[in-house]
MIVEXTI-17552 format. One record per residue (C-alpha): residue number from 1; residue in one letter; z, x, y. Coordinates in nm, 3 decimals, padded with zeros to 5 digits. Layout:
BEGIN
+-----+------+---------+---------+---------+
: pos : code :       z :       x :       y :
+-----+------+---------+---------+---------+
: NUM :    A :       Z :       X :       Y :
...
+-----+------+---------+---------+---------+
//
This chain:
BEGIN
+-----+------+---------+---------+---------+
: pos : code :       z :       x :       y :
+-----+------+---------+---------+---------+
:   1 :    M :  05.443 :  13.472 :  13.761 :
:   2 :    P :  05.697 :  13.247 :  13.930 :
:   3 :    V :  05.567 :  12.910 :  14.034 :
:   4 :    L :  05.582 :  12.816 :  14.404 :
:   5 :    C :  05.641 :  12.445 :  14.454 :
:   6 :    R :  05.503 :  12.308 :  14.780 :
:   7 :    Q :  05.541 :  11.985 :  14.972 :
:   8 :    H :  05.266 :  11.790 :  15.145 :
:   9 :    W :  05.301 :  11.755 :  15.522 :
:  10 :    A :  05.547 :  11.483 :  15.620 :
:  11 :    A :  05.579 :  11.344 :  15.971 :
:  12 :    V :  05.904 :  11.366 :  16.162 :
:  13 :    C :  06.203 :  11.202 :  15.994 :
:  14 :    V :  06.548 :  11.281 :  16.137 :
:  15 :    G :  06.783 :  11.054 :  15.936 :
:  16 :    V :  06.704 :  11.169 :  15.585 :
:  17 :    L :  06.644 :  11.541 :  15.642 :
:  18 :    L :  06.969 :  11.566 :  15.841 :
:  19 :    G :  07.169 :  11.377 :  15.576 :
:  20 :    G :  07.277 :  11.087 :  15.797 :
:  21 :    T :  07.156 :  10.758 :  15.936 :
:  22 :    A :  07.295 :  10.793 :  16.285 :
:  23 :    L :  06.982 :  10.975 :  16.405 :
:  24 :    Q :  06.729 :  10.743 :  16.248 :
:  25 :    G :  06.488 :  10.592 :  16.491 :
:  26 :    Q :  06.518 :  10.887 :  16.731 :
:  27 :    A :  06.244 :  11.096 :  16.569 :
:  28 :    A :  05.941 :  11.157 :  16.793 :
:  29 :    P :  05.593 :  11.126 :  16.640 :
:  30 :    P :  05.398 :  11.451 :  16.597 :
:  31 :    S :  05.142 :  11.548 :  16.858 :
:  32 :    P :  04.784 :  11.431 :  16.791 :
:  33 :    A :  04.673 :  11.787 :  16.711 :
:  34 :    V :  04.958 :  11.840 :  16.463 :
:  35 :    A :  04.896 :  11.499 :  16.305 :
:  36 :    E :  04.526 :  11.577 :  16.262 :
:  37 :    V :  04.590 :  11.916 :  16.100 :
:  38 :    S :  04.859 :  11.774 :  15.874 :
:  39 :    Q :  04.624 :  11.496 :  15.763 :
:  40 :    L :  04.365 :  11.757 :  15.663 :
:  41 :    L :  04.629 :  11.947 :  15.465 :
:  42 :    Q :  04.742 :  11.629 :  15.292 :
:  43 :    Q :  04.382 :  11.558 :  15.192 :
:  44 :    G :  04.359 :  11.901 :  15.028 :
:  45 :    K :  04.139 :  12.053 :  15.302 :
:  46 :    A :  04.356 :  12.358 :  15.362 :
:  47 :    A :  04.074 :  12.584 :  15.485 :
:  48 :    Q :  03.965 :  12.337 :  15.751 :
:  49 :    A :  04.328 :  12.275 :  15.847 :
:  50 :    A :  04.380 :  12.651 :  15.893 :
:  51 :    K :  04.076 :  12.680 :  16.123 :
:  52 :    E :  04.188 :  12.394 :  16.345 :
:  53 :    A :  04.546 :  12.524 :  16.357 :
:  54 :    D :  04.428 :  12.873 :  16.458 :
:  55 :    A :  04.202 :  12.728 :  16.729 :
:  56 :    Y :  04.490 :  12.523 :  16.867 :
:  57 :    L :  04.736 :  12.815 :  16.861 :
:  58 :    R :  04.493 :  13.030 :  17.059 :
:  59 :    K :  04.535 :  12.777 :  17.341 :
:  60 :    Q :  04.900 :  12.688 :  17.275 :
:  61 :    P :  05.059 :  12.993 :  17.106 :
:  62 :    A :  05.415 :  12.871 :  17.171 :
:  63 :    D :  05.382 :  12.535 :  16.993 :
:  64 :    V :  05.658 :  12.564 :  16.732 :
:  65 :    E :  05.543 :  12.267 :  16.522 :
:  66 :    M :  05.190 :  12.403 :  16.486 :
:  67 :    R :  05.326 :  12.753 :  16.414 :
:  68 :    F :  05.544 :  12.610 :  16.139 :
:  69 :    L :  05.253 :  12.409 :  15.999 :
:  70 :    R :  05.037 :  12.722 :  16.002 :
:  71 :    G :  05.296 :  12.892 :  15.780 :
:  72 :    V :  05.287 :  12.596 :  15.540 :
:  73 :    I :  04.906 :  12.617 :  15.526 :
:  74 :    A :  04.926 :  12.990 :  15.449 :
:  75 :    A :  05.170 :  12.918 :  15.164 :
:  76 :    E :  04.937 :  12.645 :  15.035 :
:  77 :    Q :  04.653 :  12.900 :  15.030 :
:  78 :    K :  04.873 :  13.151 :  14.839 :
:  79 :    Q :  04.870 :  13.384 :  15.143 :
:  80 :    N :  05.239 :  13.460 :  15.100 :
:  81 :    A :  05.249 :  13.771 :  15.320 :
:  82 :    Q :  05.109 :  13.581 :  15.619 :
:  83 :    A :  05.340 :  13.285 :  15.554 :
:  84 :    I :  05.645 :  13.514 :  15.536 :
:  85 :    R :  05.549 :  13.680 :  15.865 :
:  86 :    I :  05.511 :  13.341 :  16.038 :
:  87 :    F :  05.846 :  13.208 :  15.914 :
:  88 :    Q :  06.024 :  13.535 :  15.999 :
:  89 :    E :  05.897 :  13.509 :  16.356 :
:  90 :    L :  06.022 :  13.151 :  16.373 :
:  91 :    T :  06.370 :  13.253 :  16.254 :
:  92 :    R :  06.383 :  13.512 :  16.533 :
:  93 :    D :  06.260 :  13.270 :  16.801 :
:  94 :    Y :  06.461 :  12.969 :  16.677 :
:  95 :    P :  06.766 :  13.096 :  16.483 :
:  96 :    G :  06.925 :  12.751 :  16.473 :
:  97 :    M :  06.647 :  12.584 :  16.271 :
:  98 :    P :  06.709 :  12.566 :  15.893 :
:  99 :    E :  06.348 :  12.493 :  15.785 :
: 100 :    P :  06.200 :  12.844 :  15.834 :
: 101 :    Y :  06.490 :  13.001 :  15.640 :
: 102 :    N :  06.436 :  12.757 :  15.352 :
: 103 :    N :  06.064 :  12.833 :  15.333 :
: 104 :    L :  06.129 :  13.207 :  15.347 :
: 105 :    A :  06.358 :  13.161 :  15.046 :
: 106 :    V :  06.082 :  12.978 :  14.856 :
: 107 :    L :  05.835 :  13.258 :  14.926 :
: 108 :    Y :  06.087 :  13.532 :  14.838 :
: 109 :    A :  06.168 :  13.355 :  14.510 :
: 110 :    A :  05.796 :  13.331 :  14.431 :
: 111 :    D :  05.777 :  13.710 :  14.467 :
: 112 :    G :  06.083 :  13.758 :  14.244 :
: 113 :    Q :  06.312 :  13.861 :  14.534 :
: 114 :    D :  06.599 :  13.635 :  14.432 :
: 115 :    R :  06.866 :  13.813 :  14.639 :
: 116 :    K :  06.668 :  13.781 :  14.961 :
: 117 :    A :  06.591 :  13.419 :  14.874 :
: 118 :    A :  06.962 :  13.341 :  14.829 :
: 119 :    Q :  07.047 :  13.508 :  15.162 :
: 120 :    A :  06.780 :  13.305 :  15.341 :
: 121 :    L :  06.908 :  12.979 :  15.188 :
: 122 :    E :  07.267 :  13.063 :  15.283 :
: 123 :    Q :  07.151 :  13.125 :  15.639 :
: 124 :    S :  06.967 :  12.792 :  15.634 :
: 125 :    M :  07.289 :  12.613 :  15.536 :
: 126 :    R :  07.485 :  12.799 :  15.803 :
: 127 :    T :  07.251 :  12.659 :  16.067 :
: 128 :    H :  07.287 :  12.311 :  15.917 :
: 129 :    P :  07.559 :  12.276 :  15.646 :
: 130 :    S :  07.439 :  11.932 :  15.525 :
: 131 :    Y :  07.076 :  12.036 :  15.468 :
: 132 :    T :  07.000 :  11.879 :  15.130 :
: 133 :    T :  06.684 :  12.072 :  15.042 :
: 134 :    A :  06.851 :  12.409 :  15.102 :
: 135 :    H :  07.150 :  12.308 :  14.885 :
: 136 :    Q :  06.922 :  12.204 :  14.598 :
: 137 :    N :  06.710 :  12.517 :  14.625 :
: 138 :    L :  07.016 :  12.743 :  14.632 :
: 139 :    G :  07.157 :  12.572 :  14.323 :
: 140 :    D :  06.828 :  12.624 :  14.135 :
: 141 :    L :  06.814 :  12.986 :  14.248 :
: 142 :    Y :  07.171 :  13.065 :  14.142 :
: 143 :    A :  07.102 :  12.906 :  13.802 :
: 144 :    R :  06.801 :  13.136 :  13.762 :
: 145 :    M :  07.001 :  13.445 :  13.868 :
: 146 :    A :  07.285 :  13.356 :  13.630 :
: 147 :    S :  07.037 :  13.314 :  13.345 :
: 148 :    D :  06.884 :  13.655 :  13.416 :
: 149 :    A :  07.226 :  13.820 :  13.431 :
: 150 :    Y :  07.326 :  13.662 :  13.100 :
: 151 :    A :  07.003 :  13.778 :  12.938 :
: 152 :    K :  07.067 :  14.134 :  13.053 :
: 153 :    A :  07.423 :  14.123 :  12.921 :
: 154 :    L :  07.289 :  14.027 :  12.579 :
: 155 :    Q :  07.019 :  14.295 :  12.603 :
: 156 :    L :  06.743 :  14.038 :  12.585 :
: 157 :    E :  06.518 :  14.203 :  12.842 :
: 158 :    G :  06.255 :  14.252 :  12.576 :
: 159 :    G :  06.215 :  13.878 :  12.528 :
: 160 :    P :  05.988 :  13.646 :  12.726 :
: 161 :    K :  06.052 :  13.649 :  13.101 :
: 162 :    Q :  06.214 :  13.352 :  13.267 :
: 163 :    T :  05.994 :  13.136 :  13.488 :
: 164 :    G :  06.076 :  13.124 :  13.859 :
: 165 :    P :  06.304 :  12.857 :  14.004 :
: 166 :    Q :  06.126 :  12.541 :  14.112 :
: 167 :    L :  06.206 :  12.553 :  14.484 :
: 168 :    A :  06.077 :  12.301 :  14.737 :
: 169 :    L :  05.888 :  12.407 :  15.049 :
: 170 :    I :  05.974 :  12.209 :  15.364 :
: 171 :    T :  05.661 :  12.109 :  15.551 :
: 172 :    Q :  05.790 :  11.960 :  15.877 :
: 173 :    I :  06.035 :  12.054 :  16.150 :
: 174 :    V :  06.285 :  11.787 :  16.248 :
: 175 :    P :  06.304 :  11.746 :  16.629 :
: 176 :    A :  06.684 :  11.751 :  16.622 :
: 177 :    S :  06.692 :  12.083 :  16.438 :
: 178 :    L :  06.429 :  12.218 :  16.679 :
: 179 :    A :  06.663 :  12.132 :  16.966 :
: 180 :    N :  06.951 :  12.294 :  16.778 :
: 181 :    G :  06.740 :  12.605 :  16.727 :
: 182 :    K :  06.665 :  12.636 :  17.096 :
: 183 :    N :  07.026 :  12.570 :  17.190 :
: 184 :    A :  07.148 :  12.827 :  16.937 :
: 185 :    L :  06.914 :  13.088 :  17.084 :
: 186 :    V :  07.032 :  13.016 :  17.439 :
: 187 :    Q :  07.395 :  13.007 :  17.329 :
: 188 :    A :  07.361 :  13.334 :  17.137 :
: 189 :    R :  07.226 :  13.508 :  17.446 :
: 190 :    A :  07.489 :  13.352 :  17.670 :
: 191 :    D :  07.775 :  13.441 :  17.439 :
: 192 :    A :  07.671 :  13.803 :  17.382 :
: 193 :    P :  07.864 :  13.957 :  17.680 :
: 194 :    P :  08.187 :  13.755 :  17.638 :
: 195 :    K :  08.222 :  13.878 :  17.280 :
: 196 :    L :  08.307 :  14.227 :  17.414 :
: 197 :    V :  08.578 :  14.089 :  17.647 :
: 198 :    A :  08.730 :  13.859 :  17.387 :
: 199 :    P :  08.942 :  14.122 :  17.201 :
: 200 :    P :  09.188 :  14.197 :  17.493 :
: 201 :    P :  09.324 :  13.840 :  17.530 :
: 202 :    A :  09.367 :  13.812 :  17.154 :
: 203 :    P :  09.705 :  13.997 :  17.138 :
: 204 :    A :  09.846 :  13.795 :  17.432 :
: 205 :    P :  09.889 :  13.467 :  17.241 :
: 206 :    A :  10.060 :  13.650 :  16.952 :
: 207 :    P :  10.411 :  13.659 :  17.117 :
: 208 :    A :  10.371 :  13.301 :  17.238 :
: 209 :    P :  10.447 :  13.143 :  16.898 :
: 210 :    V :  10.782 :  13.330 :  16.881 :
: 211 :    P :  10.977 :  13.078 :  17.099 :
: 212 :    V :  10.827 :  12.787 :  16.906 :
: 213 :    P :  11.058 :  12.821 :  16.600 :
: 214 :    V :  11.369 :  12.843 :  16.826 :
: 215 :    P :  11.381 :  12.469 :  16.914 :
: 216 :    A :  11.313 :  12.383 :  16.551 :
: 217 :    P :  11.682 :  12.416 :  16.437 :
: 218 :    A :  11.800 :  12.201 :  16.729 :
: 219 :    P :  11.690 :  11.868 :  16.577 :
: 220 :    V :  11.876 :  11.950 :  16.252 :
: 221 :    P :  12.213 :  11.790 :  16.367 :
: 222 :    A :  12.025 :  11.478 :  16.476 :
: 223 :    P :  12.007 :  11.324 :  16.127 :
: 224 :    A :  12.390 :  11.354 :  16.088 :
: 225 :    P :  12.475 :  11.082 :  16.346 :
: 226 :    V :  12.200 :  10.865 :  16.203 :
: 227 :    T :  12.382 :  10.844 :  15.869 :
: 228 :    A :  12.718 :  10.771 :  16.037 :
: 229 :    P :  12.636 :  10.418 :  16.162 :
: 230 :    K :  12.519 :  10.314 :  15.817 :
: 231 :    P :  12.877 :  10.267 :  15.673 :
: 232 :    P :  12.975 :  10.002 :  15.934 :
: 233 :    A :  12.668 :  09.801 :  15.834 :
: 234 :    P :  12.813 :  09.691 :  15.497 :
: 235 :    S :  13.151 :  09.604 :  15.659 :
: 236 :    P :  13.029 :  09.272 :  15.807 :
: 237 :    A :  12.906 :  09.168 :  15.464 :
: 238 :    P :  13.259 :  09.137 :  15.313 :
: 239 :    A :  13.370 :  08.949 :  15.627 :
: 240 :    V :  13.130 :  08.670 :  15.541 :
: 241 :    V :  13.264 :  08.660 :  15.186 :
: 242 :    A :  13.619 :  08.615 :  15.318 :
: 243 :    Q :  13.512 :  08.309 :  15.517 :
: 244 :    A :  13.351 :  08.158 :  15.211 :
: 245 :    A :  13.678 :  08.190 :  15.016 :
: 246 :    P :  13.880 :  07.930 :  15.218 :
: 247 :    A :  13.596 :  07.681 :  15.185 :
: 248 :    P :  13.659 :  07.599 :  14.816 :
: 249 :    A :  14.035 :  07.543 :  14.887 :
: 250 :    P :  13.987 :  07.212 :  15.075 :
: 251 :    A :  13.736 :  07.107 :  14.813 :
: 252 :    K :  14.010 :  07.111 :  14.550 :
: 253 :    A :  14.235 :  06.891 :  14.768 :
: 254 :    V :  13.968 :  06.623 :  14.795 :
: 255 :    A :  13.906 :  06.623 :  14.420 :
: 256 :    A :  14.276 :  06.554 :  14.338 :
: 257 :    P :  14.313 :  06.201 :  14.490 :
: 258 :    A :  13.972 :  06.077 :  14.369 :
: 259 :    P :  13.894 :  06.187 :  14.014 :
: 260 :    A :  13.705 :  05.862 :  13.944 :
: 261 :    P :  13.426 :  05.921 :  14.198 :
: 262 :    A :  13.360 :  06.250 :  14.024 :
: 263 :    S :  13.192 :  06.049 :  13.745 :
: 264 :    T :  12.969 :  05.864 :  13.994 :
: 265 :    P :  12.770 :  06.172 :  14.097 :
: 266 :    A :  12.677 :  06.221 :  13.731 :
: 267 :    P :  12.409 :  05.945 :  13.737 :
: 268 :    A :  12.271 :  06.096 :  14.062 :
: 269 :    P :  12.091 :  06.385 :  13.888 :
: 270 :    A :  11.920 :  06.137 :  13.656 :
: 271 :    P :  11.682 :  06.004 :  13.925 :
: 272 :    K :  11.615 :  06.366 :  14.032 :
: 273 :    A :  11.459 :  06.427 :  13.690 :
: 274 :    A :  11.222 :  06.136 :  13.746 :
: 275 :    P :  11.032 :  06.285 :  14.044 :
: 276 :    A :  11.000 :  06.617 :  13.859 :
: 277 :    P :  10.704 :  06.496 :  13.644 :
: 278 :    A :  10.549 :  06.344 :  13.956 :
: 279 :    E :  10.505 :  06.691 :  14.113 :
: 280 :    P :  10.277 :  06.828 :  13.838 :
: 281 :    A :  10.076 :  06.509 :  13.871 :
: 282 :    H :  10.006 :  06.596 :  14.236 :
: 283 :    A :  09.934 :  06.956 :  14.140 :
: 284 :    V :  09.677 :  06.842 :  13.886 :
: 285 :    A :  09.519 :  06.622 :  14.148 :
: 286 :    A :  09.503 :  06.914 :  14.393 :
: 287 :    A :  09.323 :  07.136 :  14.142 :
: 288 :    P :  09.001 :  06.927 :  14.126 :
: 289 :    A :  09.012 :  06.897 :  14.505 :
: 290 :    A :  08.976 :  07.276 :  14.536 :
: 291 :    K :  08.670 :  07.289 :  14.305 :
: 292 :    P :  08.426 :  07.109 :  14.537 :
: 293 :    A :  08.526 :  07.352 :  14.817 :
: 294 :    A :  08.364 :  07.647 :  14.633 :
: 295 :    P :  08.003 :  07.514 :  14.641 :
: 296 :    V :  08.045 :  07.424 :  15.009 :
: 297 :    A :  08.097 :  07.796 :  15.091 :
: 298 :    E :  07.760 :  07.888 :  14.935 :
: 299 :    T :  07.478 :  07.899 :  15.188 :
: 300 :    K :  07.119 :  07.847 :  15.075 :
: 301 :    P :  06.944 :  08.063 :  15.339 :
: 302 :    K :  07.100 :  08.385 :  15.201 :
: 303 :    P :  06.954 :  08.354 :  14.848 :
: 304 :    A :  06.610 :  08.278 :  14.998 :
: 305 :    R :  06.616 :  08.589 :  15.216 :
: 306 :    D :  06.760 :  08.803 :  14.938 :
: 307 :    T :  06.495 :  08.674 :  14.699 :
: 308 :    A :  06.220 :  08.778 :  14.940 :
: 309 :    K :  06.369 :  09.127 :  14.969 :
: 310 :    L :  06.395 :  09.155 :  14.591 :
: 311 :    D :  06.031 :  09.050 :  14.558 :
: 312 :    V :  05.925 :  09.322 :  14.804 :
: 313 :    E :  06.137 :  09.582 :  14.621 :
: 314 :    R :  05.975 :  09.481 :  14.290 :
: 315 :    A :  05.629 :  09.509 :  14.447 :
: 316 :    V :  05.703 :  09.859 :  14.582 :
: 317 :    N :  05.843 :  09.979 :  14.250 :
: 318 :    A :  05.547 :  09.829 :  14.061 :
: 319 :    W :  05.309 :  10.012 :  14.298 :
: 320 :    A :  05.489 :  10.344 :  14.234 :
: 321 :    S :  05.497 :  10.282 :  13.858 :
: 322 :    A :  05.123 :  10.208 :  13.846 :
: 323 :    W :  05.055 :  10.525 :  14.044 :
: 324 :    E :  05.273 :  10.728 :  13.808 :
: 325 :    K :  05.101 :  10.581 :  13.500 :
: 326 :    K :  04.756 :  10.631 :  13.658 :
: 327 :    D :  04.699 :  10.258 :  13.612 :
: 328 :    M :  04.427 :  10.225 :  13.876 :
: 329 :    G :  04.392 :  09.851 :  13.826 :
: 330 :    G :  04.759 :  09.787 :  13.900 :
: 331 :    Y :  04.772 :  10.056 :  14.170 :
: 332 :    L :  04.475 :  09.926 :  14.373 :
: 333 :    A :  04.583 :  09.563 :  14.318 :
: 334 :    A :  04.896 :  09.646 :  14.519 :
: 335 :    Y :  04.678 :  09.679 :  14.830 :
: 336 :    S :  04.544 :  09.388 :  15.032 :
: 337 :    D :  04.172 :  09.336 :  15.085 :
: 338 :    Q :  04.259 :  09.377 :  15.454 :
: 339 :    F :  04.421 :  09.721 :  15.397 :
: 340 :    S :  04.337 :  09.978 :  15.669 :
: 341 :    P :  04.307 :  10.337 :  15.535 :
: 342 :    A :  04.503 :  10.588 :  15.745 :
: 343 :    G :  04.207 :  10.821 :  15.792 :
: 344 :    G :  03.965 :  10.543 :  15.882 :
: 345 :    G :  03.654 :  10.471 :  15.678 :
: 346 :    S :  03.577 :  10.185 :  15.446 :
: 347 :    L :  03.817 :  10.041 :  15.191 :
: 348 :    A :  03.568 :  10.102 :  14.909 :
: 349 :    A :  03.538 :  10.474 :  14.996 :
: 350 :    W :  03.916 :  10.503 :  15.015 :
: 351 :    K :  03.957 :  10.342 :  14.670 :
: 352 :    E :  03.704 :  10.581 :  14.518 :
: 353 :    E :  03.880 :  10.881 :  14.675 :
: 354 :    R :  04.218 :  10.764 :  14.541 :
: 355 :    R :  04.068 :  10.712 :  14.195 :
: 356 :    Q :  03.937 :  11.070 :  14.187 :
: 357 :    R :  04.266 :  11.217 :  14.311 :
: 358 :    I :  04.486 :  11.023 :  14.066 :
: 359 :    V :  04.289 :  11.000 :  13.741 :
: 360 :    G :  04.223 :  11.375 :  13.730 :
: 361 :    K :  04.593 :  11.465 :  13.723 :
: 362 :    Q :  04.751 :  11.551 :  13.386 :
: 363 :    A :  05.094 :  11.408 :  13.469 :
: 364 :    I :  05.232 :  11.242 :  13.780 :
: 365 :    V :  05.591 :  11.161 :  13.879 :
: 366 :    V :  05.652 :  10.916 :  14.165 :
: 367 :    N :  06.005 :  10.817 :  14.262 :
: 368 :    V :  06.109 :  10.576 :  14.539 :
: 369 :    R :  06.446 :  10.661 :  14.695 :
: 370 :    N :  06.660 :  10.503 :  14.970 :
: 371 :    L :  06.440 :  10.192 :  14.985 :
: 372 :    Q :  06.509 :  09.970 :  15.288 :
: 373 :    V :  06.330 :  09.636 :  15.333 :
: 374 :    S :  06.309 :  09.409 :  15.638 :
: 375 :    I :  06.151 :  09.061 :  15.628 :
: 376 :    D :  05.985 :  08.874 :  15.916 :
: 377 :    G :  05.826 :  08.556 :  15.788 :
: 378 :    D :  05.532 :  08.648 :  15.565 :
: 379 :    Q :  05.545 :  09.010 :  15.687 :
: 380 :    A :  05.766 :  09.282 :  15.535 :
: 381 :    T :  05.832 :  09.648 :  15.611 :
: 382 :    A :  05.947 :  09.881 :  15.332 :
: 383 :    K :  06.076 :  10.227 :  15.431 :
: 384 :    F :  06.175 :  10.486 :  15.172 :
: 385 :    R :  06.164 :  10.853 :  15.075 :
: 386 :    Q :  05.887 :  10.924 :  14.825 :
: 387 :    Y :  05.927 :  11.205 :  14.571 :
: 388 :    Y :  05.597 :  11.316 :  14.416 :
: 389 :    A :  05.532 :  11.578 :  14.148 :
: 390 :    A :  05.208 :  11.672 :  13.975 :
: 391 :    G :  05.191 :  11.995 :  13.776 :
: 392 :    S :  05.348 :  12.272 :  13.985 :
: 393 :    L :  05.329 :  12.068 :  14.308 :
: 394 :    K :  05.640 :  11.891 :  14.439 :
: 395 :    T :  05.655 :  11.693 :  14.762 :
: 396 :    T :  05.905 :  11.467 :  14.931 :
: 397 :    T :  05.795 :  11.258 :  15.228 :
: 398 :    R :  05.912 :  10.962 :  15.432 :
: 399 :    K :  05.683 :  10.664 :  15.377 :
: 400 :    T :  05.645 :  10.320 :  15.537 :
: 401 :    L :  05.457 :  10.029 :  15.379 :
: 402 :    V :  05.371 :  09.725 :  15.593 :
: 403 :    M :  05.318 :  09.434 :  15.352 :
: 404 :    R :  05.207 :  09.070 :  15.372 :
: 405 :    L :  05.267 :  08.778 :  15.140 :
: 406 :    E :  04.930 :  08.673 :  14.997 :
: 407 :    K :  04.912 :  08.392 :  14.740 :
: 408 :    G :  05.266 :  08.458 :  14.622 :
: 409 :    H :  05.228 :  08.838 :  14.602 :
: 410 :    W :  05.341 :  09.104 :  14.849 :
: 411 :    R :  05.046 :  09.336 :  14.917 :
: 412 :    I :  05.015 :  09.653 :  15.125 :
: 413 :    M :  04.840 :  09.613 :  15.461 :
: 414 :    R :  04.917 :  09.956 :  15.606 :
: 415 :    E :  05.059 :  10.281 :  15.462 :
: 416 :    T :  05.195 :  10.557 :  15.686 :
: 417 :    T :  05.369 :  10.886 :  15.622 :
: 418 :    G :  05.658 :  10.998 :  15.839 :
: 419 :    G :  05.917 :  10.839 :  16.071 :
+-----+------+---------+---------+---------+
//
């Protein structure tokens, strides 16, 4: 049975999902209802999340974010038929959004419909060519299809079946792609009639290019006159040589009456040799003068600021490493005693919940990518994309850690998911 890899709900993050930084900071936070349902899903309470999403959609049936989240919940509950129906409706209502196409591909691949999955991923990339998740999923899917084809060619169908491609389910709609989806739908409807009228004007521009090549041969004679003036250019050069020739003639006349003074200039070059060693002496003196200039260029504030950033980066990576190794002592020590859990409640209850969720896992992979750190005194903000994998579950979310310097250690004060 192919394995369906899902992602936890991530809040809105334009820059990373769209493959560029120009849109960062423009992402709008999710609505309170969407944030509440996504928090339930992230806590593993899929059934309760489904009930609240259904209740909300009965009042607001056109809310695209909640509709998309409802499809993710259905996929989480292994209700693939319902999830496929939801994402298909979203592709019809918002043809310019890549996320529903990607998730359809994941569900098709889970059912062994590789061809339909590939078509959905290709459509996702047509709506947004730089969509990273769709590119990665399509590469995994093609690798699976190639492996199956090779097995058939070698008549290995009787062997063990290949496992399904590990495709990633997108769990959040980016506002920019939502706008693109709406615009694409409006544009598609607006452009439908003109497409029928477009064929007649097409033949008209065909004869237009015919006169274009006619003026092309005209500039051909132009380079000929350009080469003509070049021969006169060398002619002045020999004229200068001719003037230099009479100059040595008077020199010979002066040398004839006074051969004796010719010996006097001989001692003149001797003193010239004396200053020659003086020049390297100055050069040697200049060399040490340049050495003190180098330390002057170094500024002390930069290393201090860079050191603080490096300390924060080390603290974030140590936190991720402790989580991955299920080292609860190191993991919980990364948090301040003043840490505020996202869902409310006491710090002790939150620690116990984290201990139960982490220690019970067989293997955990936690990667920190695109880490960006900003420092403001004893406060620091670390923003990054977190990749998480445990068993068949894969997630990638945007995470922000607000940290404070406490007794020489950077500790987490607040942890949020999303933009």
